[in-house]
C-alpha positions as CSV (number, residue, x, y, z in Angstrom):
1,X,82.4,109.4,115.3
2,X,78.7,111.5,115.8
3,X,77.2,109.0,113.1
4,X,79.0,106.0,113.3
5,X,76.3,104.3,113.5
6,X,74.4,105.8,110.3
7,X,77.9,104.1,109.3
8,X,77.2,100.6,110.3
9,X,73.3,100.9,109.2
10,X,74.7,101.5,106.1
11,X,77.1,98.3,106.2
12,X,75.3,96.2,108.1
13,X,71.7,96.3,107.1
14,X,71.9,98.3,103.6
15,X,74.6,95.8,103.0
16,X,76.7,98.7,101.1
17,X,80.3,97.9,99.6
18,X,82.9,99.8,101.9
19,X,83.7,101.5,99.0
20,X,80.1,103.3,98.7
21,X,80.4,103.8,103.0
22,X,83.9,105.2,103.1
23,X,81.8,107.7,100.5
24,X,79.3,108.6,102.8
25,X,82.0,108.9,105.9
26,X,84.6,111.6,103.8
27,X,80.7,114.0,102.9
28,X,79.0,113.2,106.6
29,X,83.1,114.4,107.9
30,X,82.9,117.2,105.4
31,X,79.8,118.3,106.1
32,X,81.4,118.3,110.4
33,X,83.7,120.1,109.8
34,X,82.7,123.3,107.7
35,X,79.7,123.3,110.5
36,X,81.9,123.6,113.3
37,X,84.5,126.2,111.6
38,X,81.6,128.5,110.4
39,X,79.2,128.0,113.6
40,X,80.7,126.2,115.8
41,X,78.5,123.1,116.0
42,X,79.3,119.6,117.4
43,X,76.8,118.1,116.0
44,X,75.0,117.2,113.1
45,X,71.0,117.0,114.0
46,X,69.8,120.9,115.1
47,X,71.5,121.7,111.4
48,X,68.4,123.5,109.3
49,X,68.9,124.2,105.4
50,X,70.6,127.5,105.7
51,X,73.2,126.4,107.1
52,X,73.1,123.4,104.5
53,X,72.9,126.1,101.9
54,X,75.7,128.1,102.8
55,X,77.6,124.7,102.8
56,X,76.0,124.8,98.7
57,X,77.1,127.7,98.4
58,X,80.4,127.4,99.7
59,X,81.4,125.3,97.9
60,X,80.0,125.9,94.3
61,X,82.6,128.5,95.3
62,X,85.4,126.8,95.8
63,X,85.1,125.1,92.1
64,X,83.3,121.8,92.8
65,X,81.8,120.4,90.3
66,X,77.3,120.3,91.0
67,X,77.4,116.8,90.3
68,X,79.5,116.3,93.6
69,X,77.7,118.7,95.0
70,X,74.7,117.1,93.9
71,X,76.2,113.7,96.0
72,X,77.8,115.2,98.8
73,X,73.4,116.1,99.7
74,X,72.5,113.0,98.7
75,X,74.9,111.7,101.5
76,X,73.4,113.6,104.0
77,X,69.9,113.7,102.7
78,X,70.2,109.2,103.4
79,X,72.7,110.2,107.4
80,X,69.0,112.0,108.3
81,X,66.5,109.9,107.0
82,X,68.4,108.0,109.3
83,X,67.9,110.0,112.0
84,X,64.3,110.0,111.0
85,X,63.8,106.2,110.8
86,X,65.6,105.8,114.8
87,X,63.7,108.6,116.0
88,X,66.4,111.3,117.0
89,X,64.8,113.9,115.1
90,X,61.5,114.8,113.6
91,X,62.2,116.0,110.4
92,X,64.7,116.4,108.3
93,X,66.6,120.0,107.2
94,X,66.9,118.4,103.5
95,X,63.5,117.0,102.9
96,X,62.1,120.7,100.8
97,X,66.0,120.8,98.7
98,X,66.2,120.5,94.9
99,X,69.4,118.9,93.3
100,X,71.7,121.2,91.5
101,X,71.2,121.2,87.7
102,X,73.8,119.2,86.3
103,X,74.4,118.7,82.2
104,X,73.4,115.0,80.7
105,X,77.0,113.0,80.3
106,X,76.7,110.7,77.0
107,X,78.1,108.5,77.0
108,X,79.4,106.8,74.0
109,X,80.2,103.5,74.0
110,X,82.8,101.6,71.7
111,X,81.8,100.3,68.7
112,X,81.9,97.1,67.3
113,X,84.7,97.1,65.2
114,X,87.0,98.8,68.1
115,X,86.0,96.5,69.9
116,X,87.2,93.9,67.2
117,X,90.2,95.2,66.7
118,X,91.3,95.5,70.6
119,X,90.8,91.8,70.8
120,X,93.1,91.3,67.8
121,X,95.8,93.6,69.4
122,X,95.5,91.0,72.5
123,X,99.3,89.2,72.9
124,X,97.9,86.3,74.5
125,X,101.3,84.2,73.8
126,X,101.6,85.2,77.6
127,X,99.6,84.2,80.4
128,X,99.5,88.1,81.2
129,X,97.8,88.1,77.6
130,X,94.7,85.6,77.5
131,X,94.4,87.4,81.3
132,X,94.0,91.1,79.1
133,X,91.7,89.0,77.0
134,X,89.2,87.8,79.3
135,X,89.0,90.9,80.9
136,X,88.0,92.3,77.8
137,X,85.8,89.7,76.2
138,X,84.0,89.6,79.7
139,X,83.5,92.9,80.2
140,X,82.2,93.3,76.7
141,X,80.3,89.7,76.9
142,X,78.3,90.2,80.3
143,X,78.4,93.8,81.4
144,X,79.7,93.3,84.7
145,X,80.6,96.6,86.9
146,X,84.3,96.4,87.8
147,X,84.4,95.5,91.5
148,X,82.6,92.3,90.6
149,X,85.9,91.5,87.5
150,X,88.2,92.9,90.0
151,X,85.9,90.5,93.1
152,X,85.1,87.2,90.5
153,X,86.4,83.8,92.2
154,X,87.2,80.3,90.5
155,X,84.7,78.9,92.3
156,X,82.5,81.7,90.6
157,X,83.1,80.8,87.3
158,X,81.5,77.4,85.7
159,X,82.4,76.4,82.4
160,X,80.8,73.1,82.2
161,X,77.4,75.2,82.3
162,X,78.7,78.3,81.2
163,X,77.7,80.8,83.2
164,X,78.8,83.4,85.9
165,X,77.8,84.1,89.1
166,X,78.5,87.6,90.0
167,X,78.0,89.3,93.6
168,X,76.5,92.7,92.8
169,X,76.0,95.7,94.4
170,X,74.3,95.4,98.2
171,X,75.3,91.9,98.0
172,X,73.1,90.6,95.5
173,X,73.9,87.9,93.2
174,X,73.2,86.5,90.3
175,X,73.8,84.4,87.3
176,X,75.4,85.6,83.7
177,X,75.6,83.4,80.3
178,X,78.8,83.3,79.5
179,X,79.5,82.5,74.9
180,X,82.2,80.1,73.4
181,X,84.3,82.5,73.3
182,X,85.3,83.9,76.9
183,X,84.8,79.9,77.6
184,X,87.6,79.2,75.7
185,X,89.5,81.9,76.7
186,X,88.9,82.1,80.5
187,X,90.1,78.3,80.0
188,X,93.5,78.8,78.3
189,X,93.8,81.4,81.0
190,X,92.5,78.2,84.4
191,X,95.6,76.2,82.3
192,X,98.2,78.0,82.6
193,X,97.4,79.4,86.2
194,X,97.9,75.7,87.0
195,X,101.7,75.3,85.5
196,X,102.8,79.3,86.6
197,X,103.9,78.9,90.8
198,X,103.5,81.7,92.5
199,X,99.4,82.7,91.8
200,X,97.5,78.5,91.3
201,X,96.8,79.2,94.8
202,X,94.4,82.5,94.7
203,X,90.6,81.7,94.7
204,X,90.3,85.0,92.8
205,X,90.1,84.4,89.4
206,X,92.2,87.7,88.8
207,X,95.8,88.3,89.9
208,X,98.6,90.5,89.2
209,X,101.7,89.2,87.5
210,X,103.4,88.4,91.4
211,X,100.0,86.5,92.7
212,X,98.2,89.8,94.6
213,X,94.7,90.0,93.6
214,X,94.6,93.5,91.0
215,X,92.3,96.1,91.8
216,X,90.4,99.2,90.6
217,X,93.3,101.3,88.7
218,X,95.7,98.6,87.1
219,X,92.0,96.9,85.4
220,X,91.5,100.6,84.4
221,X,94.9,100.8,83.3
222,X,94.7,98.2,80.8
223,X,91.2,99.5,79.3
224,X,92.4,102.1,78.2
225,X,96.1,101.3,77.4
226,X,94.0,98.9,75.2
227,X,91.8,100.6,73.8
228,X,93.6,103.6,73.0
229,X,95.8,101.6,70.1
230,X,92.3,101.7,68.5
231,X,89.5,104.3,69.8
232,X,89.5,107.9,69.6
233,X,87.4,108.6,72.6
234,X,88.2,111.1,74.8
235,X,86.8,108.2,77.5
236,X,87.9,104.3,77.9
237,X,87.6,103.1,81.2
238,X,85.9,99.4,82.2
239,X,82.4,101.3,82.2
240,X,82.1,102.7,78.9
241,X,83.0,98.8,77.8
242,X,79.6,98.4,80.4
243,X,78.1,101.0,78.0
244,X,78.9,99.1,75.3
245,X,77.7,95.8,75.6
246,X,73.8,97.5,77.3
247,X,74.3,99.5,73.9
248,X,74.7,96.5,71.3
249,X,72.5,94.0,72.8
250,X,69.7,96.7,72.6
251,X,70.8,97.1,68.7
252,X,70.2,93.6,67.9
253,X,67.0,94.2,69.6
254,X,67.2,92.8,73.1
255,X,64.6,93.3,74.9
256,X,64.5,95.9,78.4
257,X,63.7,94.3,81.3
258,X,66.3,91.4,79.8
259,X,69.6,94.0,80.2
260,X,68.3,95.1,83.1
261,X,68.8,91.5,85.1
262,X,71.9,90.8,82.9
263,X,73.4,93.9,84.3
264,X,72.5,94.2,88.5
265,X,70.2,96.8,88.0
266,X,67.7,97.3,90.5
267,X,65.1,99.7,88.6
268,X,64.9,99.9,84.9
269,X,65.5,103.9,85.2
270,X,69.1,102.7,84.9
271,X,68.9,100.6,82.1
272,X,67.3,103.6,80.1
273,X,69.9,105.1,79.4
274,X,71.1,103.4,76.9
275,X,68.6,102.9,75.0
276,X,69.6,106.5,73.7
277,X,71.9,105.0,71.0
278,X,70.1,102.4,70.2
279,X,66.7,105.2,69.4
280,X,69.7,106.8,67.2
281,X,71.0,103.1,65.6
282,X,66.6,102.8,65.1
283,X,66.2,105.7,63.4
284,X,69.1,105.4,61.3
285,X,67.9,101.9,59.6
286,X,64.6,104.0,59.6
287,X,65.6,106.5,56.8
288,X,68.3,103.9,55.0
289,X,65.2,101.6,55.1
290,X,61.6,103.4,54.7
291,X,60.4,103.2,51.5
292,X,58.7,107.0,51.2
293,X,62.3,107.9,52.1
294,X,63.9,106.1,49.6
295,X,61.5,107.8,47.0
296,X,63.1,111.6,48.3
């Protein structure tokens, strides 16, 4: 594989996740197939921008979204940056490329009322119900990512100290405080696990009823199923719960830098996407409370 050294670099030096590396590999493989078919070239090292542009046109004509095309080109950019870094090429064919325009994605968070109603609908008389409740509570009270939740181990949970250790992107660790209700639910879940023979021995916190480690689509189904009962929003995913966590904290006056650290973002720019809802809430408060507006 002509880009195996690049994939090794992503894994060993950049510490990217298996999921991310798989996405890079797929994007590069797609482009290589196109170059071989359209131009009869075997390697990507001597590709020019006109060839990349023709690939972009073909992708666009195949009704692939601009967002997906931008992601594929981003993978190519990273590959050519690697070739420059390792002195295999003198310049990148994508130096002057500008990303395609994409519509801004508006993420609508769950309301506080919707989250309360979901927790009220969960039947926690069974171990599966307690597990589901803990999953919802952890997403909403910590803002962790789906992959981070899936990989939580029992040893990461310090109930006495009231903190959770999370292994985030690029294997960066962070510690998130736990609120009292989460500690209570976690205690019930761990106690139930100890008395359930087929799942008592695993290191991972969250397991299926068969004792297997939970997985991405399993977690999505849990969140989507519960929130579909109380919410008419089109998107009901773990990420929307993460979005709700950040938005509700900011609405209550939390410091943006503090929210950034809790979310595990590397820059404030990534956190600022959550501020538009906070500004909307402040605007509503301003309109209702300002004496000049009340007079009018």
